[in-house]
MDAnalysis code that builds the backbone (N, CA, C; Angstrom):
import MDAnalysis as mda
import numpy as np

u = mda.Universe.empty(483, n_residues=161, atom_resindex=np.repeat(np.arange(161), 3), trajectory=True)
u.add_TopologyAttr("name", ["N", "CA", "C"] * 161)
u.add_TopologyAttr("resid", np.arange(1, 162))
u.add_TopologyAttr("resname", ["MET", "THR", "ILE", "GLY", "ALA", "PRO", "ARG", "GLU", "ASP", "PRO", "GLY", "PRO", "GLY", "PRO", "ASP", "ALA", "ARG", "SER", "ASP", "GLY", "GLU", "GLY", "ASP", "ALA", "ASP", "ALA", "THR", "HIS", "GLY", "MET", "HIS", "PRO", "ALA", "TYR", "PHE", "THR", "THR", "ARG", "PHE", "ARG", "ILE", "ARG", "ASP", "PRO", "ILE", "GLU", "ASP", "TRP", "PRO", "GLN", "GLU", "PHE", "VAL", "ILE", "ILE", "SER", "ALA", "TYR", "ALA", "THR", "THR", "GLY", "GLU", "THR", "TRP", "THR", "ASP", "GLU", "GLU", "ASN", "GLU", "ARG", "ALA", "ASP", "GLN", "GLU", "LEU", "GLU", "ALA", "ALA", "LEU", "THR", "LYS", "LEU", "GLY", "VAL", "TRP", "THR", "HIS", "PRO", "VAL", "LEU", "GLY", "PHE", "SER", "THR", "GLU", "SER", "ASP", "HIS", "ALA", "GLU", "PRO", "SER", "ARG", "ALA", "ALA", "ARG", "LEU", "SER", "ILE", "ASP", "GLU", "ALA", "ARG", "GLU", "LEU", "GLY", "ARG", "ARG", "PHE", "ARG", "GLN", "LEU", "ALA", "ILE", "PHE", "HIS", "VAL", "ARG", "GLY", "ASP", "GLN", "LEU", "SER", "VAL", "THR", "GLY", "CYS", "GLU", "GLU", "GLY", "ALA", "ALA", "LEU", "VAL", "ARG", "VAL", "GLY", "ARG", "PHE", "ARG", "GLU", "ARG", "LEU", "HIS", "PRO", "GLY", "PRO", "ALA", "TRP"])
u.atoms.positions = np.array([
    [102.778, 9.846, 125.635],
    [102.551, 8.623, 126.371],
    [103.880, 7.902, 126.542],
    [104.176, 7.451, 127.712],
    [105.407, 6.722, 127.969],
    [105.144, 5.237, 127.824],
    [106.060, 4.560, 127.168],
    [105.920, 3.129, 126.924],
    [106.994, 2.408, 127.715],
    [106.608, 1.343, 128.392],
    [107.556, 0.566, 129.181],
    [108.568, -0.132, 128.306],
    [109.696, -0.499, 128.867],
    [110.749, -1.188, 128.116],
    [110.241, -2.542, 127.638],
    [110.445, -2.866, 126.358],
    [110.001, -4.160, 125.844],
    [110.711, -5.319, 126.533],
    [110.012, -6.450, 126.637],
    [110.604, -7.665, 127.192],
    [111.644, -8.212, 126.240],
    [112.518, -9.023, 126.728],
    [113.592, -9.595, 125.936],
    [113.196, -10.952, 125.359],
    [112.169, -11.000, 124.501],
    [111.753, -12.231, 123.842],
    [112.412, -12.310, 122.474],
    [112.821, -13.492, 122.011],
    [113.446, -13.604, 120.695],
    [112.490, -13.169, 119.604],
    [113.035, -12.587, 118.543],
    [112.228, -12.134, 117.421],
    [112.792, -12.628, 116.122],
    [112.461, -11.940, 115.039],
    [112.861, -12.410, 113.730],
    [114.340, -12.229, 113.414],
    [115.070, -11.496, 114.214],
    [116.487, -11.287, 113.961],
    [117.214, -11.126, 115.272],
    [118.530, -10.938, 115.240],
    [119.302, -10.872, 116.472],
    [118.937, -9.688, 117.343],
    [118.423, -8.593, 116.765],
    [118.060, -7.425, 117.557],
    [116.585, -7.374, 117.896],
    [115.793, -8.288, 117.375],
    [114.348, -8.210, 117.536],
    [113.923, -8.636, 118.938],
    [112.991, -7.900, 119.504],
    [112.423, -8.198, 120.814],
    [110.946, -7.840, 120.761],
    [110.187, -8.349, 121.715],
    [108.768, -8.067, 121.788],
    [108.384, -7.787, 123.216],
    [107.326, -6.989, 123.394],
    [106.801, -6.803, 124.735],
    [105.619, -7.722, 124.974],
    [105.451, -8.714, 124.115],
    [104.349, -9.666, 124.249],
    [104.518, -10.528, 125.483],
    [103.438, -11.020, 125.992],
    [103.450, -11.858, 127.192],
    [103.738, -13.299, 126.815],
    [104.992, -13.674, 126.680],
    [105.375, -15.045, 126.415],
    [104.980, -15.547, 125.041],
    [104.807, -14.656, 124.098],
    [104.428, -15.033, 122.747],
    [105.538, -15.835, 122.088],
    [105.216, -16.990, 121.541],
    [106.214, -17.794, 120.838],
    [106.587, -17.126, 119.532],
    [105.630, -16.414, 118.911],
    [105.890, -15.730, 117.650],
    [106.085, -14.253, 117.930],
    [107.322, -13.822, 118.088],
    [107.619, -12.443, 118.460],
    [107.314, -11.461, 117.342],
    [107.026, -11.938, 116.135],
    [106.632, -11.026, 115.064],
    [105.151, -10.698, 115.153],
    [104.431, -11.394, 115.995],
    [103.002, -11.164, 116.193],
    [102.232, -11.213, 114.875],
    [102.667, -12.093, 113.978],
    [101.977, -12.277, 112.701],
    [102.179, -11.146, 111.710],
    [103.124, -10.260, 111.971],
    [103.353, -9.126, 111.072],
    [104.138, -9.568, 109.842],
    [103.905, -8.876, 108.754],
    [104.580, -9.176, 107.501],
    [106.100, -9.033, 107.680],
    [106.877, -9.972, 107.139],
    [108.348, -9.915, 107.299],
    [108.981, -8.643, 106.747],
    [108.329, -7.978, 105.806],
    [108.899, -6.760, 105.222],
    [109.121, -5.673, 106.270],
    [108.295, -5.645, 107.303],
    [108.471, -4.628, 108.341],
    [109.828, -4.759, 109.034],
    [110.377, -5.957, 109.063],
    [111.614, -6.202, 109.795],
    [112.870, -5.983, 108.958],
    [112.687, -5.691, 107.682],
    [113.832, -5.399, 106.814],
    [113.757, -3.990, 106.231],
    [112.758, -3.210, 106.616],
    [112.574, -1.861, 106.088],
    [113.752, -0.968, 106.453],
    [114.151, -0.146, 105.499],
    [115.187, 0.864, 105.677],
    [114.531, 2.224, 105.423],
    [115.246, 3.302, 105.770],
    [114.682, 4.644, 105.647],
    [115.701, 5.598, 105.028],
    [115.193, 6.523, 104.226],
    [116.003, 7.612, 103.661],
    [115.342, 8.938, 104.015],
    [116.177, 9.962, 104.164],
    [115.671, 11.317, 104.369],
    [116.368, 12.237, 103.389],
    [115.642, 13.265, 102.950],
    [116.216, 14.222, 101.996],
    [117.262, 15.100, 102.657],
    [116.911, 15.632, 103.804],
    [117.783, 16.567, 104.513],
    [118.225, 15.956, 105.829],
    [119.501, 16.068, 106.160],
    [119.967, 15.490, 107.427],
    [119.290, 16.144, 108.627],
    [119.107, 15.360, 109.667],
    [118.534, 15.854, 110.919],
    [119.587, 15.640, 112.000],
    [120.002, 16.719, 112.601],
    [121.014, 16.636, 113.663],
    [120.416, 16.037, 114.930],
    [119.279, 16.559, 115.340],
    [118.679, 16.156, 116.611],
    [117.290, 15.585, 116.392],
    [117.223, 14.267, 116.225],
    [115.931, 13.600, 116.130],
    [115.244, 13.716, 117.486],
    [113.923, 13.784, 117.505],
    [113.230, 13.745, 118.801],
    [113.574, 12.440, 119.529],
    [113.494, 12.442, 120.824],
    [113.776, 11.244, 121.617],
    [112.796, 10.125, 121.289],
    [111.549, 10.496, 120.974],
    [110.528, 9.496, 120.666],
    [109.645, 10.022, 119.545],
    [109.412, 9.191, 118.531],
    [108.554, 9.562, 117.408],
    [108.080, 8.300, 116.705],
    [107.174, 8.489, 115.753],
    [106.670, 7.370, 114.955],
    [106.967, 7.632, 113.494],
    [106.904, 6.584, 112.704],
    [106.999, 6.715, 111.254],
    [105.738, 6.067, 110.694],
    [104.998, 6.848, 109.931],
    [103.705, 6.407, 109.427],
    [103.593, 6.725, 107.942],
    [102.946, 5.838, 107.219],
    [102.710, 6.006, 105.788],
    [101.215, 5.988, 105.542],
    [100.801, 6.545, 104.427],
    [99.396, 6.460, 104.016],
    [99.271, 5.667, 102.722],
    [100.393, 5.156, 102.204],
    [100.359, 4.381, 100.958],
    [99.666, 3.040, 101.181],
    [99.399, 2.343, 100.103],
    [98.684, 1.065, 100.151],
    [99.276, 0.152, 101.207],
    [98.397, -0.433, 101.994],
    [98.794, -1.380, 103.022],
    [99.494, -2.567, 102.378],
    [100.460, -3.153, 103.079],
    [101.192, -4.309, 102.577],
    [100.208, -5.357, 102.060],
    [100.424, -5.775, 100.832],
    [99.567, -6.782, 100.219],
    [98.451, -6.201, 99.371],
    [98.220, -4.896, 99.459],
    [97.192, -4.251, 98.639],
    [97.852, -3.470, 97.518],
    [97.079, -3.231, 96.460],
    [97.561, -2.422, 95.345],
    [96.595, -1.271, 95.129],
    [97.124, -0.064, 95.171],
    [96.340, 1.130, 94.903],
    [96.961, 1.824, 93.700],
    [96.191, 2.667, 93.036],
    [96.730, 3.438, 91.914],
    [97.697, 4.479, 92.456],
    [98.550, 4.999, 91.574],
    [99.461, 6.071, 91.984],
    [98.675, 7.259, 92.527],
    [97.554, 7.558, 91.881],
    [96.727, 8.686, 92.315],
    [96.168, 8.465, 93.714],
    [95.712, 7.242, 94.013],
    [95.187, 6.934, 95.346],
    [96.286, 7.060, 96.399],
    [97.472, 6.541, 96.104],
    [98.596, 6.640, 97.032],
    [98.986, 8.086, 97.276],
    [99.101, 8.859, 96.216],
    [99.515, 10.263, 96.341],
    [98.469, 11.085, 97.093],
    [97.190, 10.823, 96.830],
    [96.120, 11.532, 97.539],
    [96.165, 11.189, 99.036],
    [96.333, 9.911, 99.355],
    [96.405, 9.509, 100.762],
    [97.614, 10.146, 101.447],
    [98.755, 10.207, 100.754],
    [99.957, 10.820, 101.319],
    [99.725, 12.306, 101.596],
    [99.079, 13.005, 100.668],
    [98.784, 14.421, 100.871],
    [97.818, 14.628, 102.036],
    [96.845, 13.733, 102.170],
    [95.895, 13.831, 103.275],
    [96.575, 13.563, 104.622],
    [97.530, 12.622, 104.635],
    [98.290, 12.370, 105.864],
    [99.107, 13.602, 106.242],
    [99.783, 14.182, 105.266],
    [100.567, 15.393, 105.536],
    [99.676, 16.499, 106.086],
    [98.487, 16.685, 105.508],
    [97.550, 17.710, 105.980],
    [97.074, 17.410, 107.405],
    [96.803, 16.138, 107.700],
    [96.350, 15.755, 109.041],
    [97.424, 16.046, 110.081],
    [98.675, 15.744, 109.750],
    [99.772, 16.007, 110.682],
    [99.999, 17.509, 110.855],
    [99.885, 18.261, 109.770],
    [100.022, 19.719, 109.846],
    [98.944, 20.295, 110.753],
    [97.722, 19.805, 110.601],
    [96.604, 20.267, 111.422],
    [96.850, 19.980, 112.907],
    [97.494, 18.853, 113.222],
    [97.807, 18.512, 114.611],
    [98.915, 19.399, 115.180],
    [99.706, 20.029, 114.299],
    [100.757, 20.935, 114.749],
    [101.948, 20.245, 115.397],
    [102.236, 19.015, 114.988],
    [103.349, 18.268, 115.574],
    [104.577, 18.328, 114.668],
    [105.752, 18.048, 115.251],
    [106.982, 17.952, 114.463],
    [106.818, 16.813, 113.462],
    [107.164, 17.074, 112.209],
    [107.152, 16.031, 111.177],
    [108.359, 16.198, 110.282],
    [108.722, 15.111, 109.636],
    [109.801, 15.142, 108.649],
    [109.539, 14.043, 107.629],
    [109.653, 14.362, 106.322],
    [109.444, 13.317, 105.311],
    [110.522, 12.241, 105.382],
    [110.088, 11.006, 105.242],
    [110.970, 9.842, 105.292],
    [110.524, 8.898, 104.184],
    [111.462, 8.277, 103.522],
    [111.124, 7.256, 102.531],
    [111.424, 5.895, 103.139],
    [110.406, 5.074, 103.295],
    [110.612, 3.704, 103.734],
    [110.845, 2.850, 102.501],
    [111.876, 1.994, 102.538],
    [112.164, 1.199, 101.340],
    [112.723, -0.162, 101.711],
    [112.686, -1.044, 100.727],
    [113.204, -2.395, 100.886],
    [114.498, -2.527, 100.104],
    [115.487, -3.171, 100.694],
    [116.723, -3.474, 99.970],
    [116.583, -4.779, 99.198],
    [115.483, -5.496, 99.448],
    [115.263, -6.792, 98.815],
    [114.347, -6.720, 97.602],
    [113.731, -5.562, 97.381],
    [112.857, -5.378, 96.217],
    [112.950, -3.917, 95.806],
    [112.163, -3.528, 94.835],
    [112.178, -2.133, 94.405],
    [111.093, -1.323, 95.111],
    [110.486, -1.879, 96.153],
    [109.400, -1.193, 96.847],
    [109.926, -0.058, 97.719],
    [109.268, 1.095, 97.599],
    [109.561, 2.253, 98.435],
    [108.282, 3.066, 98.564],
    [108.111, 3.706, 99.716],
    [106.936, 4.556, 99.866],
    [107.222, 5.727, 100.788],
    [106.731, 6.906, 100.372],
    [106.865, 8.080, 101.228],
    [106.138, 7.866, 102.545],
    [106.746, 8.346, 103.600],
    [106.189, 8.241, 104.937],
    [106.483, 9.542, 105.660],
    [106.034, 9.630, 106.896],
    [106.303, 10.803, 107.718],
    [106.793, 10.352, 109.086],
    [107.897, 10.926, 109.517],
    [108.292, 10.814, 110.914],
    [107.501, 11.904, 111.625],
    [106.893, 11.573, 112.760],
    [106.064, 12.557, 113.463],
    [106.141, 12.315, 114.960],
    [106.157, 13.404, 115.702],
    [106.167, 13.290, 117.154],
    [104.724, 13.140, 117.628],
    [104.295, 11.885, 117.693],
    [102.956, 11.520, 118.154],
    [103.088, 10.423, 119.199],
    [102.108, 10.316, 120.066],
    [102.089, 9.187, 120.987],
    [101.734, 7.937, 120.184],
    [102.020, 6.791, 120.754],
    [101.671, 5.523, 120.109],
    [100.170, 5.467, 119.830],
    [99.346, 5.857, 120.796],
    [97.896, 5.795, 120.609],
    [97.427, 6.728, 119.490],
    [97.973, 7.947, 119.449],
    [97.616, 8.873, 118.369],
    [98.031, 8.313, 117.013],
    [99.228, 7.725, 116.972],
    [99.742, 7.185, 115.712],
    [98.926, 5.977, 115.251],
    [98.554, 5.120, 116.184],
    [97.713, 3.969, 115.810],
    [96.374, 4.438, 115.255],
    [95.782, 5.434, 115.912],
    [94.501, 5.966, 115.441],
    [94.642, 6.540, 114.034],
    [95.708, 7.299, 113.812],
    [95.953, 7.862, 112.489],
    [96.221, 6.746, 111.478],
    [96.954, 5.730, 111.891],
    [97.194, 4.586, 111.017],
    [95.896, 3.914, 110.601],
    [94.996, 3.718, 111.543],
    [93.693, 3.112, 111.208],
    [92.920, 4.008, 110.251],
    [92.966, 5.299, 110.497],
    [92.268, 6.256, 109.617],
    [92.770, 6.156, 108.180],
    [94.069, 5.883, 108.030],
    [94.662, 5.778, 106.697],
    [94.843, 4.326, 106.251],
    [94.071, 3.425, 106.851],
    [93.987, 2.020, 106.444],
    [95.338, 1.303, 106.502],
    [96.137, 1.616, 107.516],
    [97.436, 0.976, 107.696],
    [97.317, -0.202, 108.657],
    [98.154, -1.189, 108.455],
    [98.201, -2.328, 109.359],
    [99.177, -2.099, 110.504],
    [100.235, -1.303, 110.240],
    [101.284, -1.126, 111.244],
    [101.960, 0.228, 111.076],
    [102.649, 0.636, 112.132],
    [103.466, 1.846, 112.139],
    [104.793, 1.509, 112.801],
    [105.790, 2.337, 112.560],
    [107.071, 2.192, 113.238],
    [107.117, 3.172, 114.412],
    [107.855, 2.794, 115.427],
    [108.041, 3.623, 116.608],
    [109.537, 3.679, 116.906],
    [110.027, 4.868, 117.233],
    [111.437, 5.037, 117.586],
    [111.512, 5.694, 118.952],
    [112.276, 5.094, 119.832],
    [112.583, 5.679, 121.133],
    [114.093, 5.608, 121.282],
    [114.719, 6.783, 121.444],
    [116.184, 6.815, 121.456],
    [116.657, 6.373, 120.083],
    [117.331, 5.264, 120.018],
    [117.782, 4.715, 118.736],
    [117.119, 3.362, 118.466],
    [116.129, 2.987, 119.279],
    [115.484, 1.681, 119.135],
    [114.261, 1.777, 118.224],
    [114.313, 1.044, 117.114],
    [113.208, 0.988, 116.165],
    [112.333, -0.215, 116.488],
    [111.034, 0.016, 116.557],
    [110.067, -1.049, 116.782],
    [108.947, -0.891, 115.768],
    [108.163, -1.937, 115.613],
    [106.973, -1.898, 114.768],
    [105.812, -2.371, 115.621],
    [104.639, -1.835, 115.367],
    [103.441, -2.225, 116.104],
    [102.239, -2.166, 115.181],
    [101.292, -3.029, 115.433],
    [100.043, -2.989, 114.692],
    [99.263, -1.741, 115.045],
    [98.333, -1.373, 114.183],
    [97.530, -0.173, 114.427],
    [96.329, -0.437, 115.331],
    [96.043, -1.700, 115.622],
    [94.919, -1.980, 116.517],
    [95.299, -1.600, 117.949],
    [94.296, -1.213, 118.728],
    [94.543, -0.814, 120.116],
    [95.211, -1.944, 120.891],
    [96.223, -1.590, 121.668],
    [96.888, -2.555, 122.525],
    [97.836, -3.508, 121.819],
    [98.130, -3.270, 120.549],
    [99.042, -4.150, 119.807],
    [100.425, -4.138, 120.456],
    [101.108, -5.263, 120.391],
    [102.450, -5.373, 120.950],
    [103.431, -4.496, 120.180],
    [104.391, -3.971, 120.880],
    [105.492, -3.211, 120.296],
    [106.626, -4.206, 120.074],
    [106.991, -4.466, 118.820],
    [107.975, -5.493, 118.486],
    [109.272, -4.820, 118.049],
    [110.339, -5.080, 118.778],
    [111.626, -4.465, 118.472],
    [112.181, -4.998, 117.155],
    [112.722, -4.082, 116.367],
    [113.278, -4.416, 115.057],
    [114.796, -4.292, 115.062],
    [115.333, -3.250, 115.666],
    [116.774, -3.012, 115.669],
    [117.060, -1.548, 115.932],
    [118.268, -1.140, 115.595],
    [118.679, 0.254, 115.799],
    [118.234, 1.101, 114.613],
    [117.565, 2.208, 114.916],
    [117.038, 3.089, 113.870],
    [118.156, 3.646, 112.997],
    [119.204, 4.185, 113.600],
    [120.249, 4.848, 112.815],
    [121.006, 3.875, 111.903],
    [121.014, 2.594, 112.243],
    [121.627, 1.603, 111.355],
    [120.773, 1.368, 110.112],
    [119.512, 1.742, 110.169],
    [118.590, 1.562, 109.040],
    [118.327, 2.867, 108.302],
    [118.990, 3.930, 108.719],
    [118.818, 5.246, 108.111],
    [119.930, 5.470, 107.092],
    [119.545, 5.712, 105.838],
    [120.512, 5.860, 104.761],
    [120.482, 7.291, 104.231],
    [121.645, 7.874, 104.020],
    [121.712, 9.225, 103.464],
    [121.454, 9.199, 101.955],
    [121.295, 10.369, 101.421],
    [121.195, 10.479, 99.976],
    [119.826, 10.883, 99.515],
    [119.712, 11.026, 98.207],
    [118.418, 11.455, 97.666],
    [117.334, 10.444, 98.026],
    [116.298, 10.928, 98.649],
    [115.265, 10.027, 99.136],
    [114.345, 9.570, 98.014],
    [113.856, 10.483, 97.217],
    [112.915, 10.128, 96.172],
    [112.719, 11.246, 95.205],
])
């Protein structure tokens, strides 16, 4: 699915933009942690797909699940993506402001497919990357795509987890 270029509305930071229709709150009520998230990968990737999503199955922001529940959900997400037969790569989403980190998957899915999968795994939001532009969007149908910044500036080398 092709997504139109986001509008140039101010957001939570200098690079943030939204495709919302004149929304005063360009974060669209999303948790601030989404706008400071960084990513690690175990193995370098020379050629990232032009467009992909980053999705997690771990506890939704604000919820607490047991380690077993998180790990089971992560394994089920990996199995679901394998069944779809799409390109995937493990990614660790983490915060530089806290000790929070969670395994995620980069996957070549359309926004609609990713939102549906996000809802299936009880997620509030997913990340979307087009070129080098990182955005976040809610998992509900028709949610605004909110620009966060440059993906590669948020990608950190080294041992992921």
